[in-house]
N, C-alpha and C positions, 0 to 999 in steps of 0.2 A: 136372596135374587134382585136383584134392582125394577122397581115395580115401575107399569109407565104411567109419565106423570099428565096430571090431569090441565092442562094450560088456561090462565087466566091473563086476562084484556091488562094489557103494561100501559101503560098511561103515560109514563114518564117517556119524554120528549128526546131530540139526539142530543138538545142543550144541558138540559138537567142527566142527564148521562153522561155525557162529558165533564161534568162537572163533580161526577160521583169520583172518576178514575183518579180528578186532577188531586180529593183529598187522600188517597188509600199509598200507599209507600209505592216510590220509582226506586226502577231496580238499581242495584251497583253496576261498576265495569264488567266486573267477574262474570255476571249473572247473563247479558246479553248473549253472550253464543245462542244458548240455550233456549232462549226467547225467542229468539228469530228464528230460530227451528221449528218450535213450535206451535205458531205463528204462518209457518208457511206450512204445514204438515194441517193444522186447522185447515184451512183452504184446498187445500190435495182433497182431506176424506168430501166435504161438501161437492166443488167439481167433480169425483166421482165417483160419488154416493146422486148427486142431481142433474150431473150433467152441466150447471151454469157454466159461463167463459168469463176471460176478465171482464167484458160489456155487463155481464150483472154486478160484479163487482165495480164497479165503473159510475153504475146507476145509482150501485146502492151506495158509496160517498158523493155523488150530487141530493142524492135525499137525506144524508145525517148533514149536509151541508159540510163535508172535506171536503170540496175540492181543491180546495188550497194545499193540503197534505199530497193529494191523492186526484192529481187533474189527471193522468193521463195515460195512456196504458203502457209509455215508456218504463213510467214512474213506478208508475204499480209493478211494471215486469223489475224492476231494478232492486225495490221495498224487498220482494221475494229474493230476489238471489242473494240478498245477502246473507239466511242463510247458509250457512258458510257449508253443509251436507250436498249444496247443489254443485252441478259443474260447475264445471269454468270463470273467469273471477271478469267478464266483463262490465258486466250488472254489477256488480260486488258494489256495497255501498256503507258505511258505519245507520243502521238502525237508529235514530232517534226517539226520547219517550212519546215526544206529542204523534211521532205516524207509528208504532206501537198502539198508544190510543185509539189513531182512529182505523186499524187492520181490527183491534178487539171488536170495534164498535159495528165494522162491515161485515166482522163473521160475526158475531148476536144478530144484527142482523139478515142475514142472508139464512142464520139454520131457526130465526123465526119465520121466514116467507116460507118452508121446504118442515115445518114443524110438523104438520102430516106423515111426511114418507120418509120424516126422521123417525118418528115413533113407533110407527109401524114396522117398519125398521129390526128396533132395538124390541118393539112384541116375537116377530120374528127371531127373535138371536131369543130371545127368554124361551120361547115354544119347543125351540131347537133343543138345549137345555136341561125341557123337562122330558122332551120324549129321550133324549143320550145319542141326540143324534149333530156333525159334524154340520155347520151355520150355513157350507158350501152349498148343504140338499134344500136350500131354498132359493129359488132364482133373484130373488131380486137382494139377499146377500151373495150369492156367488158372483152375482157381475159386480154388486159391487168391489167385495174383496180383490175382484181377477183387472178390474180399472185401476186398482187403488197401488196392486203388488204391480203391472206395468207400465204407471205412469212411476212413480214412486221409483221405477229401476231405470225411466227411459230417464232422471231428468237428476235424482241422486249421482253422486258419488262409489263408484264399485264398492263392494266390501264383503267381503267371499264372507266373512263372519254371521252373514244375516242369512236367515233360512226365510223360507216360505213361510214357517211357520212363525216364527215372529215377527214376517211382514204380514199377517193376517193375523196374530194375535193385535200387531200397533192400528189396522183399521179397525178392528172393531171394539179398542177403546176408545178410538176415536172418533167413534159413531154412538158408544152414548153418550162422550164426553158433546157431541154437540149435541142432544138432544137437554141438558144442561145446563149449555147456553144460546138452548132459543124458550127458553125461558123468561120471567121477569126476573130480573136482577142480574139475568145470563154476565152483561159485561160483568157486573164484579165480581164474581162469581170465573171467568175466566183470567183478566189483571188477575186473583189472587194466587190461580194455582198456577197461571206462569211463576211469577214469584217462586212461589212454593217449591214447584217438582225441579226451578234454578238453582233453589238451592240447595234440593237434594242433591240437585247430577252429580 
């Protein structure tokens, strides 16, 4: 089982984190669709677990000196709408590498801000597994799973092949991922995971 990680102070500033990402390999053209999907789903997991919205994401962009990449609510919506699973095409655009790096830093910043809640949720997930109980029997996990599944179904193109069980599995996988992204060096973990998973896709 995943053991709950201990937090450590992350002395890296936004500029050094950006430099870290620029030194890692960039995605190739074939990988982009899956990367856009993964970034949007990570934000969806954060939204539905913590209750944050676009204002918190934009505030994070300001604190991270990323206003030029994510200047306002419309720009953020367009970036998220680039996820090919999203309903509608009105805001769809190509996501470039700098915008992807910006979303990575925003996700990791927000995960770190809510690390205590994320850790508590993952701890409950471990506890449920040890007791051989369903995750939704814990109130925090049940609320998160319901919110994630409902929001996913509202925003994404309908796919009859996606069952509630599959969405629950996705929600819980993203929850565990968020714990890793909330840790020092989380931005590197997320960036490398994006590329690795899109290669396997």
